[in-house]
DODO-269041 format. One line per field, with one value per residue (C-alpha): residue number from 1; y, z, x. Coordinates in steps of 0.1 Angstrom, whole numbers, plus 5000, padded with zeros to 4 digits. Each point is the difference from the previous one (the first is absolute). Last residue first. Example, Ala and Ser with C-alpha at 12.3 -4.5 7.8 and 13.67 -1.06 7.14 Angstrom:
2
resi <- [2, 1]
c2 <- [4989, 4966]
c3 <- [5071, 5007]
c1 <- [5137, 4986]
END
This chain:
589
resi <- [589, 588, 587, 586, 585, 584, 583, 582, 581, 580, 579, 578, 577, 576, 575, 574, 573, 572, 571, 570, 569, 568, 567, 566, 565, 564, 563, 562, 561, 560, 559, 558, 557, 556, 555, 554, 553, 552, 551, 550, 549, 548, 547, 546, 545, 544, 543, 542, 541, 540, 539, 538, 537, 536, 535, 534, 533, 532, 531, 530, 529, 528, 527, 526, 525, 524, 523, 522, 521, 520, 519, 518, 517, 516, 515, 514, 513, 512, 511, 510, 509, 508, 507, 506, 505, 504, 503, 502, 501, 500, 499, 498, 497, 496, 495, 494, 493, 492, 491, 490, 489, 488, 487, 486, 485, 484, 483, 482, 481, 480, 479, 478, 477, 476, 475, 474, 473, 472, 471, 470, 469, 468, 467, 466, 465, 464, 463, 462, 461, 460, 459, 458, 457, 456, 455, 454, 453, 452, 451, 450, 449, 448, 447, 446, 445, 444, 443, 442, 441, 440, 439, 438, 437, 436, 435, 434, 433, 432, 431, 430, 429, 428, 427, 426, 425, 424, 423, 422, 421, 420, 419, 418, 417, 416, 415, 414, 413, 412, 411, 410, 409, 408, 407, 406, 405, 404, 403, 402, 401, 400, 399, 398, 397, 396, 395, 394, 393, 392, 391, 390, 389, 388, 387, 386, 385, 384, 383, 382, 381, 380, 379, 378, 377, 376, 375, 374, 373, 372, 371, 370, 369, 368, 367, 366, 365, 364, 363, 362, 361, 360, 359, 358, 357, 356, 355, 354, 353, 352, 351, 350, 349, 348, 347, 346, 345, 344, 343, 342, 341, 340, 339, 338, 337, 336, 335, 334, 333, 332, 331, 330, 329, 328, 327, 326, 325, 324, 323, 322, 321, 320, 319, 318, 317, 316, 315, 314, 313, 312, 311, 310, 309, 308, 307, 306, 305, 304, 303, 302, 301, 300, 299, 298, 297, 296, 295, 294, 293, 292, 291, 290, 289, 288, 287, 286, 285, 284, 283, 282, 281, 280, 279, 278, 277, 276, 275, 274, 273, 272, 271, 270, 269, 268, 267, 266, 265, 264, 263, 262, 261, 260, 259, 258, 257, 256, 255, 254, 253, 252, 251, 250, 249, 248, 247, 246, 245, 244, 243, 242, 241, 240, 239, 238, 237, 236, 235, 234, 233, 232, 231, 230, 229, 228, 227, 226, 225, 224, 223, 222, 221, 220, 219, 218, 217, 216, 215, 214, 213, 212, 211, 210, 209, 208, 207, 206, 205, 204, 203, 202, 201, 200, 199, 198, 197, 196, 195, 194, 193, 192, 191, 190, 189, 188, 187, 186, 185, 184, 183, 182, 181, 180, 179, 178, 177, 176, 175, 174, 173, 172, 171, 170, 169, 168, 167, 166, 165, 164, 163, 162, 161, 160, 159, 158, 157, 156, 155, 154, 153, 152, 151, 150, 149, 148, 147, 146, 145, 144, 143, 142, 141, 140, 139, 138, 137, 136, 135, 134, 133, 132, 131, 130, 129, 128, 127, 126, 125, 124, 123, 122, 121, 120, 119, 118, 117, 116, 115, 114, 113, 112, 111, 110, 109, 108, 107, 106, 105, 104, 103, 102, 101, 100, 99, 98, 97, 96, 95, 94, 93, 92, 91, 90, 89, 88, 87, 86, 85, 84, 83, 82, 81, 80, 79, 78, 77, 76, 75, 74, 73, 72, 71, 70, 69, 68, 67, 66, 65, 64, 63, 62, 61, 60, 59, 58, 57, 56, 55, 54, 53, 52, 51, 50, 49, 48, 47, 46, 45, 44, 43, 42, 41, 40, 39, 38, 37, 36, 35, 34, 33, 32, 31, 30, 29, 28, 27, 26, 25, 24, 23, 22, 21, 20, 19, 18, 17, 16, 15, 14, 13, 12, 11, 10, 9, 8, 7, 6, 5, 4, 3, 2, 1]
c2 <- [3952, 4963, 4971, 4980, 4971, 4969, 4972, 4964, 4986, 4963, 5001, 4970, 5010, 5036, 5024, 5029, 5038, 5020, 5036, 5019, 5035, 5018, 5019, 5007, 5036, 4993, 5019, 5022, 5020, 4967, 4993, 4988, 4974, 4991, 4972, 4992, 4968, 5003, 4969, 4991, 4970, 4964, 4998, 5003, 4985, 5018, 4982, 5025, 5003, 5036, 5011, 5009, 5024, 4986, 5020, 4989, 5027, 4986, 4981, 5026, 5002, 5016, 5005, 5003, 5013, 4987, 4978, 4965, 4984, 4963, 4995, 4964, 4996, 4977, 4991, 5013, 4995, 5029, 5023, 5034, 5017, 5038, 5023, 5030, 5022, 5025, 5020, 5019, 5025, 5029, 5029, 4983, 4969, 4996, 5003, 4977, 4973, 5001, 4998, 4970, 4980, 4974, 4965, 4977, 4993, 5022, 5028, 5005, 5025, 5030, 5014, 5030, 4998, 5025, 5000, 4964, 5009, 4997, 4975, 4977, 5027, 5029, 4987, 4962, 5005, 5025, 4975, 4971, 5019, 5019, 4994, 5034, 5036, 4991, 4986, 5028, 5025, 4992, 4983, 5022, 4980, 4964, 4979, 4972, 4970, 4978, 4974, 4978, 4969, 4967, 4977, 4988, 5030, 5005, 5006, 5034, 4989, 4972, 4980, 5024, 5013, 5037, 5003, 5018, 5026, 5008, 5003, 5025, 5021, 4999, 5009, 5029, 5012, 4999, 5022, 5025, 4998, 5027, 4996, 4964, 5008, 5010, 4983, 4998, 4968, 5002, 4986, 5020, 5002, 4981, 5021, 5012, 5028, 5020, 4978, 5015, 4975, 4971, 5014, 5003, 4983, 5006, 4975, 5015, 4981, 5031, 4994, 4998, 4970, 5001, 4991, 5003, 5007, 4992, 4973, 4982, 5005, 4985, 5009, 5020, 5014, 5038, 5034, 5025, 5032, 5024, 5022, 5000, 4972, 4977, 4992, 4965, 4989, 4962, 4982, 4967, 4982, 4968, 4998, 5000, 5032, 4992, 5032, 5026, 4997, 5009, 5006, 4977, 4973, 5001, 4994, 4972, 4983, 5005, 4983, 4968, 4993, 4969, 4999, 5038, 5005, 4976, 5025, 5028, 5002, 5020, 5036, 5015, 4980, 5018, 4984, 4967, 4969, 4985, 5030, 5026, 5026, 5033, 5020, 4978, 5015, 5035, 5015, 5030, 4979, 4976, 4963, 4991, 5021, 4981, 4967, 5011, 5004, 4964, 4989, 5016, 5007, 5000, 4969, 4989, 5035, 5008, 4970, 5012, 5035, 4985, 4978, 5030, 5021, 4973, 5000, 5037, 5022, 5019, 5037, 5022, 5019, 5035, 5002, 5014, 5036, 5002, 5029, 4982, 4968, 5019, 5015, 4967, 4981, 5027, 4999, 4962, 4987, 4975, 4988, 4967, 5013, 4996, 5019, 5031, 4997, 4999, 5030, 5020, 4993, 5008, 5033, 5010, 4992, 5020, 5030, 5019, 5027, 5009, 5002, 4964, 4989, 5013, 4983, 4967, 5001, 5004, 4970, 4978, 5010, 4992, 4981, 5002, 4973, 5017, 5031, 4981, 4977, 5027, 5023, 4971, 4990, 5035, 4991, 5029, 4995, 5005, 5036, 5014, 5038, 5002, 4967, 5016, 5027, 4974, 4979, 5030, 5005, 4962, 5001, 5030, 4981, 4968, 5015, 4977, 4968, 5019, 5024, 4972, 4991, 5037, 5001, 4970, 5017, 5032, 4980, 4983, 5034, 5015, 5037, 4999, 5029, 4986, 4964, 5008, 5029, 4979, 4972, 5024, 5016, 4966, 4991, 5033, 4997, 4964, 4969, 4976, 4975, 5024, 5012, 4964, 4993, 5031, 4987, 4965, 5014, 5021, 4970, 4980, 5028, 5009, 5036, 5025, 5018, 5009, 5008, 4964, 4996, 5032, 4993, 4965, 5013, 5026, 4973, 4978, 5013, 4993, 4962, 4988, 4963, 4990, 5028, 4995, 4963, 5010, 5023, 4971, 4978, 5026, 5004, 4962, 4998, 5028, 4983, 5020, 5034, 4995, 5033, 4985, 4972, 5024, 5020, 4970, 5012, 5021, 4970, 5009, 4973, 4969, 4983, 5001, 4976, 5005, 4963, 5002, 5033, 5006, 4963, 4999, 5031, 4985, 4968, 5020, 5018, 4966, 4986, 5029, 4995, 4962, 5005, 5024, 4976, 5010, 5015, 5016, 5028, 5009, 5019, 4968, 4986, 5029, 4993, 4963, 5011, 5024, 4973, 4979, 5029, 5008, 4964, 4970, 4975, 5007, 5021, 4975, 4972, 5020, 5006, 4963, 4991, 5027, 4989, 4963, 5002, 5019, 4972, 5013, 5002, 5038, 4995, 5030, 4982, 4968, 5019, 5019, 4968, 4987, 5033, 5002, 4993, 5032, 5009, 4973, 4990, 4963, 5001, 4993, 4987, 4964, 5007, 5003, 4964, 4996, 5031, 4985, 4968, 5018, 5020, 4967, 4989, 5017, 5018, 5018, 5011]
c3 <- [4474, 5006, 4982, 4968, 4994, 5001, 4974, 4994, 4968, 4995, 4983, 4997, 5030, 4989, 5024, 5011, 4999, 5015, 4988, 5018, 4991, 5022, 4999, 5035, 4994, 4967, 4971, 4983, 4980, 4986, 5006, 4968, 5011, 4981, 5017, 5000, 5012, 5001, 5000, 5021, 4990, 4987, 4970, 5003, 4978, 5011, 5002, 5002, 5018, 4999, 4977, 4969, 4978, 5008, 4990, 5001, 5012, 5035, 5004, 4989, 5010, 4986, 5027, 4992, 5031, 5035, 5003, 5012, 4987, 4999, 4987, 4994, 4997, 4976, 5005, 5008, 5033, 5022, 4988, 5018, 4992, 5000, 5001, 4979, 4999, 4972, 5008, 4976, 5018, 5005, 5024, 5023, 5000, 5037, 5009, 4972, 5009, 5037, 4990, 4979, 5032, 4992, 5009, 5023, 5033, 5019, 4975, 4968, 4999, 4979, 4992, 4977, 4967, 4979, 5025, 4993, 4965, 4968, 4973, 5003, 5000, 4975, 4977, 5001, 4999, 4972, 4979, 5007, 4991, 5027, 5010, 4993, 5012, 5032, 4985, 4976, 5024, 5024, 5034, 5030, 5032, 4986, 5028, 5014, 5017, 5030, 5008, 4968, 5017, 5007, 5014, 5035, 5019, 5037, 5020, 4999, 4992, 5026, 5018, 5015, 4978, 5005, 5025, 5026, 4974, 4991, 5037, 5006, 4972, 5012, 5036, 4987, 4978, 5030, 5021, 4972, 4980, 4992, 5034, 4991, 4987, 5035, 5001, 4966, 4979, 4986, 5034, 5017, 4989, 5005, 4993, 4972, 4997, 4973, 4971, 4966, 4996, 5002, 4970, 5008, 4979, 5008, 4991, 5002, 5022, 5014, 5034, 4985, 4985, 5005, 4977, 5014, 4978, 4989, 5025, 4998, 5012, 4998, 5005, 5032, 5014, 4999, 5013, 4981, 5015, 4976, 5015, 4971, 5015, 5004, 5031, 5000, 5022, 4997, 5005, 5017, 4978, 4995, 5038, 5009, 5017, 5032, 5020, 4973, 4985, 5032, 4990, 4970, 5014, 5033, 4983, 4980, 5031, 5019, 4971, 5003, 4972, 4978, 4981, 5000, 4984, 4970, 4971, 5020, 4985, 5025, 4992, 4975, 4970, 4990, 4981, 4984, 5017, 5006, 5023, 5001, 5025, 4998, 4973, 5004, 5034, 4984, 5027, 4977, 4969, 5015, 4995, 5037, 5006, 4973, 5015, 5034, 4986, 4989, 5033, 5023, 5035, 5029, 5022, 4987, 5000, 5034, 5015, 4984, 5015, 5035, 4996, 4988, 5029, 5025, 4981, 5003, 4969, 4981, 5008, 4980, 4970, 4998, 4994, 4967, 4995, 4968, 5013, 5033, 4982, 4978, 5030, 5019, 4970, 4993, 5036, 5005, 4967, 4988, 4968, 4983, 4965, 5004, 5033, 4983, 4973, 5025, 5019, 4968, 4989, 5035, 5002, 4965, 5010, 5032, 4980, 5005, 5024, 5003, 5027, 5013, 4964, 5003, 5034, 4988, 4968, 5020, 5022, 4970, 4981, 5029, 4975, 4966, 4987, 5018, 4978, 4967, 5006, 5015, 4969, 4976, 5019, 5001, 4975, 4993, 4997, 5038, 4995, 5008, 5003, 5036, 4994, 4972, 5023, 5026, 4974, 4989, 5035, 5003, 4967, 5011, 5031, 4981, 4974, 4972, 5003, 5014, 4971, 4976, 5022, 5001, 4962, 4997, 5022, 4980, 4968, 5014, 5011, 4965, 4997, 5014, 5021, 5032, 4991, 4963, 5010, 5027, 4975, 4974, 5026, 5011, 4964, 4994, 5033, 4993, 5011, 4971, 5019, 5008, 4964, 4988, 5023, 4987, 4964, 5010, 5016, 4970, 4977, 5020, 5001, 4963, 4996, 4998, 5033, 4984, 5027, 5003, 4963, 4995, 5031, 4987, 4966, 5016, 5023, 4972, 5001, 5037, 4995, 5035, 4990, 5020, 4987, 4964, 5004, 5012, 4970, 4978, 5015, 4992, 4964, 4996, 5010, 4976, 4970, 4969, 5017, 5001, 5015, 5033, 4983, 4980, 5032, 5014, 4979, 5031, 5014, 4985, 5007, 5022, 5007, 5036, 5029, 5036, 5003, 5015, 4988, 4968, 4990, 5007, 4979, 4972, 5003, 4997, 4969, 4985, 5006, 4980, 4972, 5000, 4997, 4971, 4982, 4999, 4974, 4978, 5025, 5004, 5033, 5020, 4980, 5014, 5035, 4996, 4989, 5029, 5023, 4991, 5006, 5034, 5011, 4992, 5022, 5001, 4969, 4981, 5011, 4987, 4967, 4996, 5007, 4976, 4972, 5002, 4977, 4974, 4997, 5010, 4970, 5000, 5021, 5022, 5023, 5002, 5008, 5026, 5016, 5002, 5017, 5025, 5030, 4991, 5011, 4978, 5019, 5000, 4963, 4987, 4965, 5012, 5010, 4963, 4994, 5034, 4995, 4967, 5018, 5026, 4974, 4986, 4966, 4979, 4967, 4978, 4967]
c1 <- [6847, 5005, 4984, 5008, 4977, 5021, 5005, 5008, 4985, 4999, 4966, 4975, 4979, 4998, 5019, 4978, 5001, 4972, 4992, 4973, 4988, 4974, 4967, 4986, 4992, 4984, 5016, 4974, 5025, 5015, 5037, 5017, 5026, 5032, 5019, 5037, 5016, 5038, 5022, 5030, 5021, 4995, 4977, 4962, 4973, 4968, 4966, 4972, 4967, 4987, 5029, 4980, 5021, 5034, 5031, 5036, 5025, 5006, 4968, 4974, 4964, 4968, 4974, 4964, 4982, 4989, 5031, 5005, 5032, 5012, 5035, 5012, 5038, 5018, 5036, 5035, 5017, 5010, 4973, 4997, 4966, 4995, 4970, 4991, 4969, 4992, 4969, 4978, 4977, 5024, 4991, 5008, 5022, 5007, 4963, 4989, 5025, 4990, 4963, 5010, 5006, 5027, 4989, 5022, 4982, 5024, 4992, 5020, 5028, 5008, 5035, 5004, 5019, 5019, 5029, 5006, 5012, 4979, 5011, 4970, 4973, 5003, 5027, 4993, 4962, 5004, 5020, 4977, 4968, 4982, 4963, 4984, 4999, 5019, 5031, 5011, 4985, 5029, 4993, 5007, 5005, 5003, 4987, 5022, 4985, 5008, 4974, 4998, 4986, 5016, 4972, 5007, 4988, 5010, 4968, 4984, 4964, 5000, 5027, 5026, 5029, 4991, 4971, 5021, 5010, 4964, 4991, 5028, 4987, 4964, 5009, 5022, 4971, 4977, 5024, 5003, 5032, 5026, 5016, 5006, 5035, 5011, 5034, 5015, 5002, 5035, 5011, 5027, 5037, 5032, 5031, 5023, 5024, 5019, 4990, 5012, 5028, 4976, 4980, 4963, 4973, 4963, 4972, 4965, 4976, 4983, 5015, 5035, 5018, 5037, 5030, 5035, 5030, 5036, 5011, 4967, 4965, 4965, 4963, 5006, 4968, 4997, 5009, 5021, 5013, 5018, 5027, 5025, 5022, 4970, 4981, 4985, 4971, 4996, 4967, 4992, 4975, 5020, 5007, 4963, 4987, 4980, 4993, 5007, 4965, 4982, 4963, 5001, 5022, 4981, 4967, 5014, 5015, 4967, 4981, 5021, 5026, 5004, 4967, 4996, 5034, 4995, 5000, 5017, 5035, 5021, 5010, 5024, 4989, 4968, 4972, 4991, 5016, 4965, 4995, 5028, 5010, 5019, 4982, 4970, 4992, 4995, 4977, 4993, 4997, 4974, 5007, 5002, 4969, 4981, 5013, 4986, 4965, 5001, 5016, 4974, 5011, 4975, 5006, 5034, 5014, 4985, 5018, 5033, 4994, 4996, 5031, 5020, 4989, 5011, 5034, 5005, 4992, 5027, 5000, 4976, 5013, 4985, 4963, 4989, 4989, 5021, 5021, 5004, 5010, 5024, 5018, 5001, 5014, 5027, 5012, 4997, 5015, 4974, 5017, 4993, 4994, 4962, 5002, 5014, 4973, 4972, 5015, 5003, 4965, 4986, 5019, 4988, 4964, 5003, 5012, 5032, 5012, 5036, 5027, 4998, 5007, 5036, 5007, 4985, 5020, 5032, 4992, 4991, 5031, 5025, 5022, 4983, 4976, 4971, 5006, 5000, 4971, 4978, 5006, 4994, 4968, 4983, 4973, 4976, 4962, 4996, 5013, 5035, 5005, 5014, 5017, 5021, 5013, 5009, 5017, 5021, 5013, 5006, 5020, 5021, 5012, 5005, 5024, 5011, 4979, 4970, 5001, 4990, 4969, 4992, 5001, 4978, 4973, 5003, 4995, 4969, 4986, 5001, 5007, 5035, 5010, 5016, 5009, 5007, 5024, 5017, 5006, 5014, 5023, 5013, 5008, 5018, 5020, 5011, 4981, 5007, 4979, 4972, 4999, 4998, 4971, 4982, 5005, 4988, 4968, 4994, 5004, 4976, 4974, 5001, 5013, 4972, 5010, 5033, 5026, 5013, 5003, 5020, 5022, 5008, 5009, 5023, 5014, 5013, 5035, 5001, 4999, 4993, 5005, 4970, 4979, 5011, 4991, 4965, 4996, 5012, 4972, 4974, 5013, 5001, 4964, 4990, 5018, 4991, 5005, 5038, 5012, 5010, 5019, 5022, 5006, 5019, 5028, 5009, 5018, 5034, 5026, 5001, 4967, 4989, 5009, 4989, 4994, 4965, 4985, 5020, 4998, 4963, 4993, 5021, 4979, 4967, 5014, 5010, 4965, 4984, 5025, 4993, 4963, 5005, 5024, 5036, 5023, 4973, 4992, 5036, 5005, 4999, 5029, 5022, 4988, 5010, 5035, 5003, 4988, 5030, 5024, 4984, 5004, 4977, 4984, 4962, 4999, 5021, 4976, 4970, 5018, 5006, 4964, 4986, 5024, 4991, 4969, 5021, 5026, 5035, 5024, 5004, 5032, 4993, 4974, 5020, 5033, 4981, 4987, 5036, 5011, 4972, 5022, 5018, 5036, 5017, 5032, 4992, 4991, 4966, 5002, 4997, 4965, 4989, 4991, 4985, 4978, 4988, 4992, 4980, 4981, 4986, 4990, 5026, 4998, 5026, 4985]
END
């Protein structure tokens, strides 16, 4: 059997096959892929490179392999679908030939994640032959939530009369409110005027238990969407609680459009946005912060879901990446600067946090901070931290935008809560309880949203752990963050996990030089631990031999019914004196 140690050598040996007039830059890769001599462990890498460089003919071959369950490993099949989506969005390249064969993946009940990804691919490719299946899934209130959202998204992308009629029917007569909200969001991409009319009808029936976020996201992302929605909502009555929920969400995504904000503020019985304070007023408020503010209470305000500071800002590099890192802010900035930054966020925006507002050719408005860009595409990070890719050819206009922290965010706080919040931020990095920590601590966690019964009823075996934990996608996990001092409050875990009581928490370690690493854990309950796929039953004080690369640290925690209010989990990582390991605890969102 043909074997070779390095893919780069193999590419070098086959590069001579590429003629100057060959239309595909992926021709050598295709020869490797079709030769049958490629080692199995290299197939995924080569397929990925073909998807990134190949033409329509090359992608047709990859698509053909995707339809054969035995041709590619399950993880590779899932990755291929994601890469085909990227090729269609960024390079505008789709496989040559009949794309309706995608139906085979949509009917594969054995791979639910692949089915969901395939539905997203059908949406991007706008495969009209699949619209009957999408319509059936979208109209069925019993369809699993993620699949239904993907089906509705597909109908919006295809956008023909039948698809639009289906969305309008669900929006106006659907029995489940979450489906109606998704349908209005889909309509917004096809017909904004009808979408805002349907949105008004939906708002007349919304309750505080309903989540309007998809509807708000979709309408506000359309040109003049906020203004049109304000006009439509002005003609209906909806509850104070619904208005407050909508307003909070709107501000959490960096939007404070005046007309819509004022209408919702009035409906929620909240004061409209006050003008920024003058400099004498700022100095007076700063003095009151230092005299009356309480940092411990302020951290609780900072971590509150409705205020959502962690969505944009990080402490000890754990948290949002669209606003300044706050770990040492109090030690380098006077109180009046911090007060002014909170009350007037557009005043001093640093260059790396200047936003771009991009209008696409189909009327979508995207606001975010540029991650990177090249000739083919620009990648932005929006206020929620989500990366968004826009093909350069789809950009109609681009301009600088406002701060992603909207003016008036403190309207949701009482005066005392604001004083406490500002005091907490002023204490960050100063000597005392909020000083910069020297011991590396697992600060950014991922919580498995809906753990399967196979791993909640008992500690899973290796195969179940791989299938139901390690191989899950990022969408299956929810971010949670430790406090400024390091520990993760287990009350936050319990609140996010309800009604489940078995939590799977995952952190990551990046190792640049191999060696032993000492793990010290404090937990109120027995906590089995896995390093990647290797289990450890008693991980309280554990020495881990780590190779170079990124490693996943996963904990299984059974939360007792009488969980103390102050219970927390703390994991510190230390380098033993005789170890040469070089590592970093992975932060971010």
